[in-house]
N, C-alpha and C positions, 0 to 999 in steps of 0.2 A: 693088208687095208683094212678089215676090219678095228683091225687094231684103231688106226687112223680115223675111223669114223666115228670108233668108240671116245676116241683124245676129242674130236673136234665135236661130237652130240655132248660130250662130256665141258669142253669150254663153253657150247654152247648153254648147256643146263647154270654152267655157274655164271655167265652171262646173265642171262635168262634172272635166277636166282635173287643176283645183284641187281637187274635191275626193281626185279620186285620187291625189293627191300626196300631197296630206294623212294621207291613209286607209295611202297606201305609207310616209309620215316615220315616223306614229304607229306601223305594224306595226313599223318597223327599228327604231323608238326599244325597243316591247317585246319586239321579239327581244334587244337586244343587254342589253334590262335582264334577260329571261328569263336570254342567257348571263353576267350577269354574279351573280344568283342562286345561279346554279347552279355558277360558281367559287366564293362567298360558302361554300353548301352543301357543298363537297367539301372548301374549307379548314378549315370547321366538325370533319368528321367524321375528318379528318388530326389534326386536335391533340385531340379526342376519345380518340382513335386513343391521343397521344402521352401524355396527360393518366392514362390510364389504366393505359399501362405504367410511369411517373413513377411512381405511387401504389404497383404492385404494386411496385418498385425499391424504393419509400422503407417500405416492410412490411418485404422482404428484410432491409435495413439495419437494419431496428429489431430483428429479430428475433435478425440476427446479432450485435449489440450487449448486448441485454439478454443472449442464451447467452453470450457472452465476458464480462460481467458475473455473471452466475453462475458459469459458471467459476474467475472470480478471489477470487470467494467462497469457492470449495469447495477451492480449492488456499492462499489463506490459512489456512484454518482447519486446513489437513493442515497447511500448517508450521506451524501452529502446537501441533498435537495432537503433532507426532513429532519437536517440534524440540530435546527432549532424547534423542532416542536416544542421539547418538554418547556423552553425556557418561554413560550409564546402561551403554551398553558397552566403557567405560571404567572404570565403575566396579563390573562384574562379576570381573576377576579378582581386586580386592580383597575383596570378597565371598568366594570361591574361599579366598583366603588365610587368611580370617580362619576361613572353615570348618574349615582346615587347621590351622591351632594348637588349635583348641577342640579337635576330633577327637586331634590330638599329648596337650594337657593332659590330655585323659580318661586317655589311657590310659599315659602316665609320671607325672601329678603332679610333674614338676618345673618347681618354680615359675619360676625362674634361668632357664633355656630358654624358657619360656611369654612370660618377660617382655621376652627378649631376643627375640622373631618377632613379639610385637605393637608392638615399636619397629620394627624393620623396616619391616612394612608400614605403620604410620605416616610414613616418609621414604618408603616410595614412594610411599603414595598422594600426598602433600602435594608431591611432585617430578614425579606427572603431574598433579595441577591446576595448576601453575604454569607448566609446561610448555606442556600442550595447551588451558587453558584459560583462561591470565592471572587465576588466580589466587596474590597474592602474601599472604604472610604477616606483618605487620606485626613488626620488633625495638624494643619499644617499653622494656626493661630498663635504664636508665641511660642515656636520651633526657628533653630537655629535654622537659618536659609541655607538648602544643598539642591544644586542646580543638578541634580539625578533626580530629584522629584518634583524641586520646585521652577517655575518659570516665572523671571521677577519683569513686572509688566510697569514700577515704580520702583525708584529708589530715594532716600531723605535721609538726611543725617539727622542724627543725635544720640543728646547726651543720656540718655538714658539706656543705653543698652552697648556692650562691651562686644558682644557682636554680632556679625550682620543677622535679623531676628524676622520673622516675619509678622507683620503688624496687622494686615487686614488681606483678608481672602476673598477673589474675586471672583472666581472658579473652582470648585471643590476640584482637587484630583483623585485618582482612582488607583489600587492594586488590582492586579488579576491575578489568581494565582500567586501571588507574592513577588509579582511585576508589574512596573508602573505603564498603567493601562492609558492616565492620561494627566498628564502634569498638572500639578494646582499652577492656577495665575494667580500671582501674590502682589502686594507692596512689600518692601522690604525698609527696614529701618539700618543703616550703617554707625557705624560708629564714629563718631565727630573727629576730625584729624585735630590734633594739637597743632597752636601755633606756635610751638617750641622750634 
């Protein structure tokens, strides 16, 4: 009987030992899982903080870009609004010269000196526009007619010309930066047709 009790006791010990070992294994696995879960939660918290920081940086960059775009639009509008400022400053002395000429003509009533003064102002004005602004007056008189530069208002037949030639300049044409700004309005002589 002792033997049976020992055997039962031994089986119970083995069973208790196996249960104890199983419980310890499960508890170890649960502790490992708890540790893994805690590590994952820590990583999630770190990533959430990083996402918040990146979102904040993105919103700041977006606001900076929006401010830059608004500033560029404002600068462009100012540039357009004040683009002619330099030209207008160059025109002020011409206006002053005209005012002086008019004042002088009112005082003296000398037409010849008034005419000379106006011619001088016109010459200085055209010279300033040419040198500073690239506006060049076309010389059309006695030149061959070119539809790219001239607008023929009148045409007459002529025995004196072999080609279509500008014989009168009704309105001057102008180039701006080597392009036609305004066509010259001209009278053109065309060669007379032979009666053969």
